[in-house]
C-alpha positions as CSV (number, residue, x, y, z in Angstrom):
1,M,143.6,18.0,5.2
2,N,145.9,17.4,8.1
3,V,148.2,14.5,7.1
4,D,150.7,13.1,9.6
5,K,153.9,12.5,7.8
6,L,156.6,10.0,8.8
7,S,159.9,11.9,9.6
8,A,163.1,11.0,7.8
9,T,164.2,9.0,10.9
10,D,160.8,7.2,11.1
11,R,161.3,6.2,7.5
12,V,164.8,4.8,8.1
13,F,163.2,1.9,10.1
14,F,160.5,1.4,7.5
15,D,162.9,1.6,4.5
16,I,165.6,-0.8,5.7
17,E,163.3,-3.5,7.0
18,G,163.2,-6.7,5.0
19,G,164.3,-10.3,5.0
20,A,165.9,-11.1,8.3
21,L,166.0,-7.4,9.4
22,M,162.9,-6.7,11.5
23,M,162.6,-3.2,12.7
24,H,160.3,-3.5,15.7
25,L,161.0,-2.5,19.3
26,G,159.5,-4.6,22.0
27,A,159.2,-5.3,25.7
28,V,158.5,-8.3,28.0
29,L,156.3,-7.1,30.9
30,I,155.8,-9.4,33.9
31,F,152.9,-8.9,36.3
32,E,151.6,-10.2,39.5
33,G,148.4,-12.0,38.7
34,A,146.1,-10.3,41.2
35,D,142.4,-10.8,40.2
36,L,143.3,-11.2,36.5
37,V,144.5,-14.8,37.1
38,S,142.3,-17.5,38.5
39,P,143.4,-19.9,41.3
40,A,143.8,-22.5,38.6
41,G,146.2,-20.1,36.7
42,A,143.8,-19.1,33.9
43,L,144.3,-15.5,32.7
44,D,141.2,-13.3,32.2
45,A,142.3,-12.3,28.7
46,A,138.9,-10.8,27.7
47,R,139.0,-8.3,30.6
48,L,142.7,-7.6,30.0
49,T,142.0,-6.9,26.4
50,R,139.2,-4.4,27.4
51,L,141.7,-2.7,29.7
52,L,144.2,-2.4,26.9
53,E,141.6,-1.2,24.4
54,A,140.5,1.6,26.8
55,G,144.2,2.6,27.2
56,I,144.9,3.0,23.5
57,G,142.0,5.4,22.9
58,D,144.2,8.5,23.0
59,V,147.0,7.1,20.8
60,P,146.0,7.4,17.2
61,R,149.0,5.3,15.9
62,F,147.5,2.1,17.3
63,R,144.7,2.4,14.6
64,Q,146.7,3.7,11.7
65,V,148.7,2.2,8.8
66,V,151.4,3.6,6.6
67,R,150.7,4.7,3.1
68,E,153.6,5.5,0.8
69,V,153.9,7.8,-2.1
70,P,157.1,6.8,-4.0
71,G,159.6,9.6,-4.3
72,L,157.7,11.9,-1.9
73,G,157.3,10.2,1.4
74,A,154.9,8.3,3.6
75,V,152.0,9.2,5.9
76,W,149.9,7.7,8.6
77,V,146.2,7.1,7.7
78,D,143.4,5.6,9.7
79,D,142.8,1.8,9.2
80,A,139.1,1.4,8.3
81,R,139.4,-2.4,9.0
82,Y,141.1,-2.1,12.4
83,R,140.1,-4.8,14.9
84,I,141.8,-5.1,18.3
85,D,141.3,-8.8,18.3
86,Y,143.9,-9.1,15.6
87,H,146.5,-7.3,17.6
88,V,145.9,-8.8,21.1
89,R,146.8,-12.5,21.2
90,H,146.5,-15.0,24.0
91,A,149.0,-17.8,24.5
92,A,150.3,-20.0,27.4
93,I,153.3,-21.8,28.6
94,P,153.0,-25.1,30.5
95,Q,152.4,-24.5,34.2
96,P,154.3,-23.7,36.3
97,G,156.2,-21.8,33.7
98,D,159.5,-20.1,34.6
99,D,161.1,-17.0,33.3
100,A,163.4,-19.0,31.0
101,Q,160.4,-20.4,29.2
102,L,158.9,-17.0,28.9
103,M,162.1,-15.6,27.4
104,L,162.2,-18.5,24.9
105,M,158.7,-17.6,23.8
106,A,159.6,-13.9,23.6
107,G,162.5,-14.7,21.2
108,R,160.1,-16.6,18.9
109,V,157.5,-13.8,19.0
110,F,160.2,-11.1,18.2
111,A,161.5,-13.2,15.3
112,Q,158.3,-12.6,13.4
113,P,157.9,-9.4,11.4
114,L,154.8,-7.2,11.8
115,D,152.3,-7.2,9.1
116,R,152.3,-3.9,7.2
117,R,148.7,-4.3,6.1
118,H,147.7,-3.6,9.7
119,P,148.6,-1.1,12.4
120,L,152.2,-1.9,13.3
121,W,151.9,-3.4,16.8
122,E,150.8,-6.5,18.6
123,V,150.7,-7.7,22.2
124,W,150.8,-11.3,23.4
125,L,149.1,-12.1,26.7
126,I,150.9,-15.0,28.3
127,E,149.5,-17.2,31.1
128,G,151.0,-20.1,32.9
129,L,153.8,-18.4,34.8
130,S,154.7,-19.7,38.3
131,R,153.4,-18.0,41.4
132,G,150.2,-16.9,39.6
133,R,151.9,-14.4,37.4
134,F,151.3,-13.4,33.8
135,A,153.2,-11.5,31.1
136,M,152.7,-9.3,28.1
137,I,155.0,-9.4,25.1
138,F,154.7,-6.1,23.2
139,K,155.9,-5.5,19.7
140,V,155.7,-2.0,18.1
141,H,157.4,-0.9,14.9
142,H,160.3,1.5,15.2
143,A,158.7,3.7,12.6
144,M,156.0,4.5,15.2
145,V,158.1,5.2,18.2
146,D,161.6,5.5,19.6
147,G,162.5,4.1,23.0
148,V,161.4,7.2,25.0
149,A,158.1,7.4,23.1
150,G,157.7,3.6,23.5
151,I,157.8,4.0,27.3
152,G,155.2,6.8,27.1
153,L,153.1,4.5,25.0
154,L,153.2,1.7,27.5
155,A,152.5,4.2,30.3
156,S,149.3,5.2,28.5
157,L,148.2,1.5,28.9
158,L,149.1,1.3,32.6
159,R,148.1,3.2,35.8
160,V,150.0,4.5,38.8
161,E,147.3,3.1,41.2
162,P,145.6,-0.3,41.3
163,G,141.9,-0.3,40.4
164,D,139.0,-2.5,39.6
165,D,137.4,-0.3,37.0
166,T,137.2,-1.6,33.4
167,P,136.4,1.6,31.5
168,A,134.5,1.3,28.3
169,P,136.6,2.1,25.2
170,A,135.9,5.5,23.7
171,P,133.9,5.3,20.4
172,W,136.1,5.6,17.4
173,T,135.2,6.3,13.7
174,P,138.1,6.1,11.2
175,R,138.5,9.2,9.0
176,P,137.9,8.7,5.3
177,P,141.0,7.6,3.5
178,P,142.8,10.5,1.7
179,G,143.2,10.3,-2.0
180,T,146.6,10.2,-3.6
181,L,146.3,13.8,-4.8
182,Q,145.5,14.9,-1.2
183,I,148.5,13.1,0.1
184,V,150.8,14.5,-2.6
185,T,149.5,18.0,-1.9
186,A,150.0,17.6,1.9
187,L,153.5,16.2,1.5
188,A,154.5,19.0,-0.9
189,A,153.2,21.6,1.7
190,D,155.1,19.9,4.5
191,S,158.3,19.9,2.4
192,A,157.8,23.7,1.8
193,R,157.4,24.2,5.5
194,S,160.6,22.2,6.1
195,V,162.5,24.3,3.6
196,A,161.2,27.5,5.3
197,H,162.3,26.2,8.7
198,A,165.7,25.3,7.3
199,L,166.2,28.8,5.8
200,H,165.2,30.3,9.2
201,D,167.7,28.1,11.0
202,L,170.4,29.2,8.5
203,R,169.6,32.9,9.1
204,V,169.8,32.3,12.9
205,S,173.1,30.5,12.5
206,L,174.6,33.3,10.4
207,G,173.3,35.8,12.8
208,D,175.6,34.6,15.6
209,G,178.6,35.0,13.5
210,G,178.2,31.5,12.0
211,A,179.3,29.7,15.1
212,H,176.3,27.4,15.2
213,A,176.7,26.7,11.4
214,R,180.3,25.8,12.0
215,D,179.3,23.4,14.8
216,I,176.8,21.8,12.5
217,V,179.3,21.4,9.7
218,G,181.9,20.1,12.0
219,G,179.4,17.6,13.5
220,L,178.3,16.6,10.0
221,V,181.9,15.9,9.0
222,E,182.5,14.0,12.2
223,T,179.3,11.9,11.7
224,L,180.1,11.0,8.1
225,R,183.8,10.2,9.0
226,E,182.8,7.9,11.8
227,G,180.0,6.3,9.7
228,L,182.3,5.5,6.8
229,V,185.1,3.8,8.8
230,P,184.5,0.1,9.5
231,A,184.5,-0.9,13.2
232,S,186.8,-3.7,14.4
233,P,185.4,-7.1,13.4
234,S,184.4,-9.5,16.2
235,S,182.8,-12.9,16.4
236,I,179.4,-11.3,17.4
237,N,179.4,-9.5,14.0
238,P,178.3,-12.0,11.4
239,A,178.5,-11.5,7.6
240,E,174.7,-11.5,7.6
241,V,172.2,-11.6,10.4
242,G,170.1,-14.7,10.5
243,P,166.3,-15.1,10.7
244,H,166.1,-16.4,14.3
245,R,166.1,-14.5,17.6
246,A,167.0,-15.4,21.2
247,Y,166.1,-13.1,24.1
248,L,167.0,-12.9,27.7
249,G,166.5,-10.3,30.4
250,A,168.6,-9.5,33.4
251,R,167.9,-7.2,36.4
252,L,170.5,-5.1,38.2
253,D,169.8,-3.2,41.4
254,L,169.3,0.5,40.6
255,A,170.4,1.7,44.1
256,R,173.7,-0.1,43.7
257,A,174.2,1.3,40.2
258,K,173.6,4.8,41.6
259,A,176.2,4.0,44.3
260,V,178.7,3.2,41.6
261,R,177.9,6.5,39.8
262,T,178.5,8.4,43.1
263,A,181.7,6.6,43.9
264,L,183.3,6.6,40.5
265,G,181.8,9.8,39.1
266,G,179.8,10.3,35.9
267,T,176.2,9.3,35.1
268,L,174.0,6.3,35.2
269,N,174.4,6.0,31.5
270,D,178.2,5.7,32.1
271,V,177.5,2.9,34.5
272,A,175.2,1.1,32.0
273,L,177.7,1.5,29.1
274,A,180.6,0.3,31.3
275,V,178.7,-2.8,32.4
276,V,177.9,-3.7,28.8
277,T,181.5,-3.0,27.8
278,G,182.8,-5.2,30.6
279,A,180.3,-8.0,29.8
280,L,181.2,-8.0,26.1
281,R,185.0,-8.1,26.9
282,R,184.4,-11.1,29.2
283,Y,182.2,-12.8,26.6
284,L,184.5,-12.3,23.6
285,T,187.6,-13.2,25.6
286,R,186.0,-16.5,26.5
287,R,185.1,-17.1,22.8
288,G,188.7,-16.6,21.8
289,D,188.5,-13.1,20.3
290,E,191.7,-11.1,20.4
291,V,190.0,-8.3,22.5
292,D,193.3,-6.4,22.8
293,S,193.2,-5.8,19.0
294,L,189.7,-4.3,19.0
295,R,190.8,-0.7,18.6
296,D,187.5,0.5,17.1
297,F,184.7,-1.4,18.8
298,R,181.7,0.9,18.5
299,A,178.1,1.1,19.8
300,L,175.3,2.7,17.9
301,V,173.6,4.8,20.6
302,P,170.3,6.7,20.2
303,V,170.3,10.2,21.8
304,D,167.0,11.7,22.7
305,L,166.5,15.1,21.1
306,R,163.2,16.1,22.8
307,A,164.7,18.6,25.2
308,R,166.6,20.2,22.4
309,Q,163.6,20.3,20.0
310,G,161.0,21.2,22.6
311,D,158.9,18.3,21.4
312,E,157.4,15.7,23.7
313,G,155.4,13.8,21.1
314,G,155.6,10.3,19.7
315,G,157.5,9.1,16.7
316,N,161.3,9.2,16.5
317,H,163.1,12.2,18.0
318,I,166.6,10.8,18.2
319,S,170.0,11.3,16.8
320,L,171.9,8.0,16.1
321,V,175.6,8.4,17.1
322,L,178.6,6.2,17.4
323,V,180.3,5.7,20.7
324,P,183.6,3.9,21.1
325,L,183.6,1.1,23.7
326,P,187.0,0.5,25.3
327,L,186.9,-3.3,25.2
328,R,190.7,-3.4,25.0
329,E,191.0,-2.0,28.5
330,A,191.5,-4.9,31.0
331,D,191.3,-2.8,34.2
332,A,187.6,-2.1,35.2
333,R,188.3,1.4,36.6
334,A,190.3,2.5,33.6
335,R,187.5,1.0,31.4
336,Y,184.9,3.0,33.3
337,D,186.9,6.2,33.0
338,A,187.3,5.7,29.3
339,V,183.5,5.2,28.9
340,H,183.0,8.4,30.9
341,R,185.4,10.4,28.8
342,A,183.7,9.2,25.6
343,S,180.3,10.2,26.9
344,E,181.6,13.6,28.0
345,H,183.2,14.2,24.6
346,L,180.0,13.4,22.9
347,K,178.0,15.8,25.1
348,H,180.4,18.7,25.3
349,A,183.2,18.6,22.7
350,S,181.7,16.7,19.8
351,H,179.0,18.0,17.5
352,E,178.1,14.6,16.2
353,V,174.6,14.8,17.6
354,E,174.0,18.1,15.8
355,G,175.5,16.6,12.6
356,A,173.2,13.6,12.7
357,A,170.2,15.8,13.4
358,F,171.1,18.0,10.5
359,I,171.1,15.0,8.2
360,E,167.6,14.3,9.4
361,R,166.5,17.8,8.7
362,I,167.8,17.5,5.1
363,G,165.9,14.2,4.8
364,D,162.7,15.9,5.9
365,L,162.9,18.4,2.9
366,G,161.3,15.7,0.7
367,G,162.4,13.4,-2.1
368,P,164.6,10.4,-1.6
369,N,165.4,9.7,2.0
370,I,169.1,10.7,2.5
371,V,168.9,9.4,6.1
372,S,168.1,5.9,5.0
373,A,170.8,6.1,2.4
374,V,173.4,7.2,5.0
375,F,172.3,4.5,7.4
376,R,172.4,1.8,4.7
377,I,176.0,2.7,3.8
378,A,177.1,2.8,7.5
379,S,175.5,-0.6,8.1
380,M,177.0,-2.1,4.9
381,L,180.5,-0.8,5.9
382,R,180.0,-2.3,9.5
383,A,180.4,1.1,11.2
384,F,179.2,-0.3,14.5
385,N,179.3,-3.6,16.4
386,V,176.4,-3.4,18.7
387,T,173.3,-1.2,19.4
388,I,172.9,0.0,23.0
389,T,169.9,2.0,24.1
390,N,169.3,3.3,27.6
391,V,165.8,4.7,28.5
392,P,164.8,6.0,31.9
393,G,161.5,4.6,33.1
394,P,159.1,5.5,36.0
395,Q,160.4,4.9,39.5
396,M,157.1,3.9,40.9
397,P,155.0,0.8,40.5
398,L,152.6,0.6,37.6
399,Y,149.5,-1.5,37.3
400,V,147.0,-2.9,34.8
401,G,143.8,-3.4,36.8
402,R,145.0,-4.5,40.2
403,A,148.0,-6.4,38.8
404,E,151.4,-4.8,39.5
405,L,154.1,-4.7,36.9
406,T,157.2,-6.3,38.5
407,A,159.6,-6.4,35.6
408,I,160.0,-4.9,32.2
409,H,162.7,-6.0,29.7
410,A,163.0,-4.0,26.5
411,V,164.1,-5.0,23.0
412,V,166.1,-3.0,20.4
413,P,166.3,-4.4,16.8
414,L,169.3,-6.0,15.2
415,F,170.8,-4.4,12.1
416,T,173.0,-5.9,9.4
417,H,176.2,-7.7,10.7
418,Q,175.0,-7.3,14.3
419,G,174.6,-10.4,16.4
420,V,173.3,-8.8,19.6
421,G,171.5,-5.6,20.7
422,V,171.3,-4.3,24.3
423,A,168.3,-2.4,25.6
424,I,168.6,-0.9,29.1
425,L,165.5,0.4,31.0
426,T,165.2,1.6,34.6
427,Y,161.9,0.9,36.4
428,N,160.9,1.0,40.1
429,G,164.3,0.3,41.6
430,G,165.7,-2.0,38.9
431,M,168.0,-1.5,35.9
432,F,166.7,-4.1,33.4
433,I,169.0,-5.3,30.7
434,G,167.4,-6.9,27.6
435,L,169.7,-9.0,25.4
436,Y,168.3,-9.6,21.9
437,A,170.5,-11.9,19.8
438,D,170.9,-13.8,16.6
439,P,171.5,-17.3,18.0
440,D,173.6,-18.2,15.0
441,A,176.1,-15.5,16.1
442,V,175.4,-15.6,19.8
443,P,174.3,-19.2,20.6
444,D,174.7,-18.8,24.4
445,V,173.0,-15.5,25.3
446,E,172.6,-16.9,28.9
447,A,176.4,-16.8,29.2
448,L,176.4,-13.1,28.1
449,A,173.7,-12.4,30.7
450,D,176.0,-14.0,33.4
451,D,178.8,-11.7,32.1
452,V,176.5,-8.7,32.6
453,H,176.1,-9.6,36.2
454,G,179.8,-10.3,36.6
455,A,180.8,-6.9,35.1
456,F,178.3,-5.1,37.3
457,E,179.7,-6.9,40.4
458,E,183.2,-5.8,39.4
459,L,182.1,-2.2,39.3
460,C,180.3,-2.5,42.6
461,A,183.4,-3.9,44.2
462,L,185.3,-0.9,43.0
463,A,182.7,1.4,44.5
464,G,182.5,-0.6,47.7
465,C,178.7,-1.2,47.4
């Protein structure tokens, strides 16, 4: 029997969820209404649901649930009771709704955990937006996808050309549920394969004189050292994250961001990290934090491993690394250069990515999930202040039916002691910044969004764009 096992990193997000920690990713997508919205502003939710249903046909995860075997692992199995009507929900904001009302609703939707008895996703279809627009609020569990796979998942639901066709969903019959013995046997076989791959990697490492092995060991030491040292405390890092969520999206011009990259050197990721660093410095300074004393303000940053692993599939193929953010640096140019140096060190001089990936390989050997244990310890010790994810999206317009997607704001989950998470996504000429916050720790997320724009304008002034 072919059982699809959750990787060690997949299980991290499944294992640590509970209470006020909700481990789903998300996105707020805003569309022109086209023919899906009537002149009176009513959304054709039935037709839109059919379009979505046709789009998920090639993505098995949409119809699967997690089944755990204590001590051995967890697998995806088909949900015999799957109904799309449970996952697609229709709601409205009073017309003519503005983006602020949409973001308020998104925060409330994201504050609710996904039900583990069902496939771990849902989408809210929102009507009532001004100018005949509508929105979708997506939630999908981080155990299913990382940010890159999430964009691929959304792309499977959208099209690069507008069209009137409403394809019929492909017929689907759930596979019979596997018995416990079948799952145990499959997990044991998977662990044996993982051990064989690990031994092969060890032989390859020793074959090159042990250089690769030394890199992995060095990266492992660096990863554990960073993860066991507390980051500098700040007012956006509460003793415990609360149950409520606020959300707000901002849009920066991608062409201007590229002009900053060209003028100052580095990458678009450097620009994005420098913008967030500058915004957090402004925000914390205004709140009265002693920003000049924040020596070790760190971001948890997912690094995509697909190119290294030769894997383009779904699930989580990331290494979680810690990146220092130079909030102490008052000068915008010096701050940008410090961000660039930190990124270059991570890519070329540090082996932290390899060390974090090695911990995952150990976790995949079976038994208790060492990756979850390491992450719990790092979170408990407050090893990072903020999560920042940056995912490249398509640079052409996408459509559902004839309705064009005009904006997409992503969501990254909050972890323990973390008052705000930042998700950055580029799409069709825009750099969209999603700010996801605990309103008890960050009661004025709108002010932080203003600081994002201010920090971006500061870099653009330096670049002359």
